[in-house]
Each structure stands twice: as C-alpha cells, then as structure tokens.
Residue, then its C-alpha position, 0 to 999 in steps of 0.5 A: m707352820t705344819m710340815r703339810a703347810r710347808i709342802h703347800d707353800g713350796k718351802l723345803f720339807t721332808d716327808y716322814c712326819e704328820g702321817l705322810e708316810e701312812d698316806r703314801l702307804k695307803a696310796k700304794k695299796l690303792m695303786k696296786a689294787y687299781n693296776e691289778t683290776d681286770p681289763e673288763d672291770v671298768k666300774g671297779r676302776e671308776r670306784l678306785l679312782e674316786e677313792i684315790m683322788g677324793k672325787p668322781v673322775k670322768a676320765w679314762v686312766e689306763p693301768p698301770f698308773y703310778f703316783c705318790y699320793g693320788s689325792n693331789i691329782s685332779i683330772g678333767e672330764g673327757s681326758y685320757l691317760n695311756f698306760n705307764c703314766n707316772f705322777i709325782d704328786d707331792g704338789k698339786i697336779t691339775i689337768g683340764e678337760k679333754v687332755m690326751f696323754g701318750a704312754g709313759v708320761t712323767i709329771a714331777t711336782v717335787g725337786h731337791p736343792v742343787c746344793p749337795d748339803l741340802r739334798e735331803y730336802m724337797y720342795t714342790d711347785p704345782v703343774v697345770i695342763e689346761d684344756n685340750c692339750w695333747i702330751g706325747a709319749a715319754v714326755t717329762i714335765c718338770p715342777g712349776v710348768r703350766i701348759g696352755k690350752n690346745s697345745v701339743i708337746g712332742a714325744g720325748s720332750v722335757v718341759t722345763k718352762d711354761i708353754p703358751e696356748n695354741s702351740v706345738a712344742v718339742g725337744n729337750p729342753c722343750r721349745v715352741v716350734r710353731e703355733i697351731s694354724e689354719k693348716d692344722w684344720k686342713y691336714y691331720y698328718k703331713d699331706r693327709e687331708i681332713t675331708k668331710e667325706d672321710l669323717e662321715e665314713e668313720r662316724k658310720l663305721r663307729r655306729q655299726 
C-alpha cells in the first residue's frame, strides 16, 4: 500500500514522501496567486480555481482563501465562500450546490491520535456538506462530519458530529436546536415578515 492510499483509507500517515511535499508547495504558490488577484480579475480567479481544484468551478470564492492541496476540494455550482475560509484538505471536502459560507469558516479533514507517543501521525476523515446549507461565520467543522441539505449552522459553532437535513444547529459542540419549519417561510429574521410586495421591490431595484 502507498502512503497516498493510506491517506485515502483513513490510516495513520505522515506526509513527507511520494511527492506530497511538492504537491503542497505547488498549492501554496497557486494559493498566493489567487489571494493576490486584482478584485476586478474575475476571469483570472476562475482560471486559478480550475487549476487548484482540477476542474471548472462555478462558485464564488472570495479571497483570501486557504487550503493545503486544493485538489481534494469539490465545490458545487452556485455556492459562495466569504473571505478567510480555511480548508485543511488532506482528505476529501465535498460541498454541494448553493451552499453559503460566512467569513472565517474552517473545515478540517485531518486529525492526530490522542496518544502522545503517536502524535506525529495523522489520519483523515472526509467532510460532506450537502446542497443549500448555510454555514455561519467562524464555524469549525471537524473530520468526518456530514451536514444534511438545507441546514443552518450558527456562527461560531464547532461541528463534531453529523447534522441532519433541514435543521438549525448551534453551539460548541454544535447541536440541533430545531427543524426548519413553516415559520421560516413567513419570517426571514425575528418578526421581519417575508412578503410578495417586498420581494418584488427588491427584484425591481436589482434590475436597474
């Protein structure tokens, strides 16, 4: 078995062989180039994201954006990452379509044994975020977590376990506090009501 296969299979590994150091150096150079792009250079960032992730990316990723390899990240169409997101992608990170990230979100796919004698080793466990989720600012998502579609993770939460779909979850450790309900189709924030007239006004302004 190769070291790369051990990483893929979640076994203990170290990352200083089989070209892994070179891959990380290449990623750092691409990351630097991406984070130093001119704010108006949208096409340039699109080209760099394709090179970083190995395929076209139909999502908006606000720089600065940080990662280890980049090639282990998949981001679905229509997703949005605010600035200062930090993806530790030794393992696979899969993000669905129309997922929203607040600023400063960390996703970690790698951990170390608790046993101090083995702390030099690492292991990976993939992270999956399904379609239409909203991940609040400064959330930390730990290895092996799956967040179900449509769910909301409150700002500052530390997600250590799976979150079911259609849930609102907050805290450290993050816990489900309620399901998304009919009330969420009536009010967008506290007592601020969603109305057809208000949405139509916003759409007219957007087209001007």
